[in-house]
C-alpha positions in Angstrom: 4.7 31.0 14.1 6.6 30.0 17.3 6.3 32.1 20.4 10.1 32.6 20.4 9.9 33.8 16.8 7.3 36.5 17.8 9.5 37.6 20.7 12.7 37.7 18.5 10.9 39.7 15.8 9.7 42.2 18.3 13.2 42.8 19.5 14.7 42.9 16.0 12.1 45.4 14.7 12.3 47.4 17.9 16.1 47.8 17.3 15.5 48.8 13.7 13.2 51.6 14.8 15.1 52.6 17.9 16.0 56.3 17.9 19.5 55.6 19.3 22.5 55.0 17.2 23.0 51.3 16.5 26.4 51.2 18.4 24.6 52.5 21.5 22.4 49.4 21.6 24.8 46.8 23.2 22.5 44.2 24.6 20.9 41.4 22.6 17.6 42.4 24.2 17.9 46.1 25.1 14.2 46.2 26.1 13.7 45.0 29.7 9.9 45.8 29.3 9.5 43.2 26.6 9.5 39.5 27.4 7.8 36.1 27.3 6.0 36.1 30.7 4.7 32.5 30.4 4.6 29.7 27.9 6.8 27.3 25.9 9.0 29.2 23.5 8.3 26.5 20.9 4.5 26.8 21.1 2.9 27.4 17.8 1.0 30.7 17.7 -1.8 31.3 15.1 -4.4 33.3 17.1 -3.5 36.2 19.4 -5.7 38.2 21.8 -3.9 41.5 21.8 -4.6 44.4 24.1 -3.0 47.5 25.5 -3.4 46.0 29.0 -3.7 42.3 29.6 -4.3 41.3 33.2 -6.8 39.2 35.2 -10.0 40.2 33.4 -8.5 39.6 29.9 -7.0 36.3 30.9 -10.3 35.1 32.3 -11.9 36.3 29.0 -9.4 34.1 27.1 -10.2 31.1 29.3 -14.0 31.7 28.8 -13.6 32.0 25.0 -11.5 28.9 24.9 -14.2 27.0 26.7 -16.7 28.2 24.1 -14.5 26.8 21.4 -12.6 29.9 20.3 -8.9 29.1 19.6 -6.5 31.6 21.2 -2.9 30.7 21.4 -1.4 33.8 23.0 -2.2 36.8 25.2 -0.2 39.8 24.0 -0.1 42.8 26.3 1.4 46.1 25.2 2.0 47.4 28.7 4.4 45.3 30.7 3.6 42.9 33.5 5.7 40.8 35.8 9.4 41.3 35.8 9.0 43.5 32.7 7.1 46.0 34.7 9.5 45.8 37.7 12.4 46.7 35.3 10.6 49.3 33.2 13.0 52.0 34.5 15.9 50.4 32.7 14.5 51.2 29.2 14.4 54.9 30.0 18.0 55.3 28.8 16.7 55.6 25.3 15.5 59.1 26.2 19.1 60.3 26.5 19.7 60.0 22.7 16.3 61.5 21.8 17.0 64.6 23.9 20.5 64.8 22.7 19.2 64.9 19.1 16.9 67.7 20.1 19.9 69.8 21.1 20.4 69.0 24.8 23.8 68.3 26.5 24.2 64.5 26.9 25.9 64.6 30.3 23.2 67.0 31.7 20.4 64.8 30.4 22.1 61.6 31.8 22.2 63.3 35.2 18.6 64.4 35.2 17.3 61.1 33.7 19.3 59.1 36.2 17.4 60.7 39.1 14.1 60.1 37.3 14.9 56.4 36.6 15.5 55.9 40.4 12.2 57.6 41.1 10.4 55.3 38.7 12.1 52.2 40.1 11.0 53.2 43.6 7.4 53.9 42.4 7.1 50.5 40.7 8.9 48.5 43.4 5.7 48.3 45.5 3.5 47.0 42.7 2.2 43.4 42.7 4.1 42.7 39.5 3.4 39.0 39.1 -0.3 39.0 39.7 -1.4 38.6 36.0 1.6 36.3 35.3 0.5 33.9 38.0 -3.0 33.9 36.6 -1.6 33.1 33.1 0.4 30.2 34.6 -2.5 28.7 36.4 -4.7 29.0 33.3 -1.8 27.8 31.2 -2.2 30.8 28.7 1.0 31.8 26.9 1.6 35.4 27.7 3.9 38.0 26.3 4.3 41.8 26.6 5.8 44.1 24.0 6.3 47.7 25.1 9.3 49.7 23.9 9.6 48.0 20.5 6.0 49.1 19.7 6.6 52.6 21.1 9.7 53.0 18.9 7.5 52.3 15.9 5.0 55.1 16.7 7.9 57.6 17.3 9.6 56.8 14.0 6.3 56.9 12.1 5.2 60.3 13.5 8.6 61.9 13.4 9.1 60.8 9.8 5.6 62.2 9.0 6.4 65.5 10.6 9.8 65.8 8.9 8.3 64.9 5.5 5.2 67.1 5.6 6.9 70.1 7.4 3.8 71.5 9.0 4.0 75.3 9.4 1.5 75.8 12.2 0.3 73.7 15.1 -3.1 73.3 13.5 -1.4 71.6 10.5 0.1 69.0 13.0 -3.4 68.4 14.4 -4.7 67.8 10.8 -1.9 65.3 10.2 -2.7 63.4 13.4 -6.4 63.4 12.8 -5.8 61.8 9.4 -4.3 58.7 11.0 -6.9 56.0 11.6 -6.1 55.2 15.2 -6.3 58.9 16.1 -9.4 59.5 14.0 -11.2 56.6 15.8 -10.1 57.9 19.2 -11.5 61.3 18.3 -14.9 59.7 17.9 -14.6 58.5 21.5 -13.5 62.0 22.8 -10.0 60.6 23.3 -8.3 62.0 20.1 -5.4 64.4 19.8 -5.7 67.6 22.0 -3.7 70.8 22.0 -3.2 71.4 25.7 -0.7 74.3 25.5 -0.3 76.9 22.9 -2.6 78.1 20.1 -3.6 76.4 16.8 -2.2 79.3 14.8 1.2 79.2 16.5 4.2 78.3 14.4 5.0 74.6 14.7 8.7 75.3 14.5 11.1 72.5 15.7 8.9 69.5 16.6 9.8 66.7 19.0 7.9 63.5 19.2 8.3 62.1 22.7 6.6 58.7 23.0 9.2 56.1 23.9 11.5 55.2 26.7 9.3 53.4 29.2 7.5 56.3 30.8 7.7 60.1 31.3 11.2 61.4 31.7 12.6 64.2 33.9 10.3 67.2 34.3 13.5 69.4 34.5 14.3 69.1 30.8 11.6 71.4 29.5 13.4 74.7 30.1 16.4 73.2 28.3 14.3 72.0 25.4 12.9 75.5 25.0 16.5 76.9 25.0 17.4 74.3 22.4 14.7 75.7 20.1 12.0 73.1 20.4 8.7 74.8 19.8 6.3 71.9 19.8 6.1 68.6 21.6 3.9 65.7 20.6 3.4 63.3 23.5 1.2 60.4 24.4 0.3 61.8 27.8 1.6 64.4 30.3 1.3 64.2 34.1 0.0 67.2 36.0 3.4 67.7 37.6 5.1 67.7 34.2 2.4 70.0 32.8 3.1 72.6 35.5 6.8 72.5 34.7 6.4 72.9 30.9 3.6 75.6 31.0 6.0 78.6 31.6 8.3 77.5 28.7 6.0 78.6 25.9 6.2 75.3 24.1 3.2 74.0 22.2 2.1 70.7 23.6 -0.1 68.2 21.7 -1.3 65.1 23.5 -1.9 62.7 20.7 -3.6 60.2 23.1 -2.1 57.4 25.1 -4.2 54.4 24.1 -4.5 55.5 20.5 -0.7 56.0 20.2 -0.1 52.6 21.7 -2.5 51.1 19.2 -0.7 52.8 16.4 2.7 51.5 17.5 1.4 48.0 18.1 -0.4 48.0 14.7 2.8 48.9 12.9 4.7 46.1 14.6 1.9 43.5 14.1 1.9 44.4 10.4 5.5 43.2 10.3 4.6 40.0 12.0 1.8 39.4 9.5 4.3 39.7 6.7 6.2 36.7 8.0 3.1 34.5 8.6 -0.7 35.0 8.7 -1.8 35.5 12.3 -5.4 36.0 13.6 -5.4 39.1 15.8 -8.3 39.5 18.2 -8.2 43.1 19.6 -9.3 43.9 23.1 -8.5 46.2 26.1 -8.5 49.5 24.1 -6.5 48.1 21.2 -7.9 48.8 17.8 -6.5 46.7 14.9 -5.7 48.7 11.8 -3.8 46.9 9.0 -1.7 48.9 6.6 -1.1 47.6 3.2 2.5 47.9 2.0 
């Protein structure tokens, strides 16, 4: 499979699982956090070293493995690097549609999110974005990052599961999550799903899966989500600042796990790649490969 084909498939499948209405997705690539960072787009890819974070250590690992005779054609990072990291704030617009579906006023959400996007842009502007990309170039290792398309997959998967199973209590949601291989594995490493606000016997009520859109959104939306009837939020992670804001709102909060959720989304996407052509996936950097038979 060509490198360009992998990139195009990621965008195509990301759009298919995007929570926005199709007419809202105007750009050919609406995901600024997903791109080919280095490499010939026509390069043939058969073996991929895939990780949640690919940076200097992982690129040196690839170089070392290659010297030992292991064939690796591509480094695939879930989290963005280079220009994809610098522009991560641009993909946050997807959160508007998610919150509107949850019952919030679109114009209010756009205003709150606009402020948060500027904050994220400022925060990442000081990062040494191209450090890993420069390393890949010097070692001549094809390098790609696939972020929001994978995150879209985990949101669709979990929201569909919740909507289908209709859990009555928070503990029933926990049971569903712990039945998923990626979360079950993480539980064995003390990094599985955790209920950080609310009680297990609380009604699950209206459940919002909040795991896509670049990074955490505005902390000012929690009161409005409570008013809109959201009783439970399932998230990858929650900063301390966001935690303090949501705590008074009496919303159950389940942290499914950051790295395990990223693994789930990436696995769902890689399964679609493997349908097109057999690829060898070598997991590293927190990523655990789980294949789902369809």
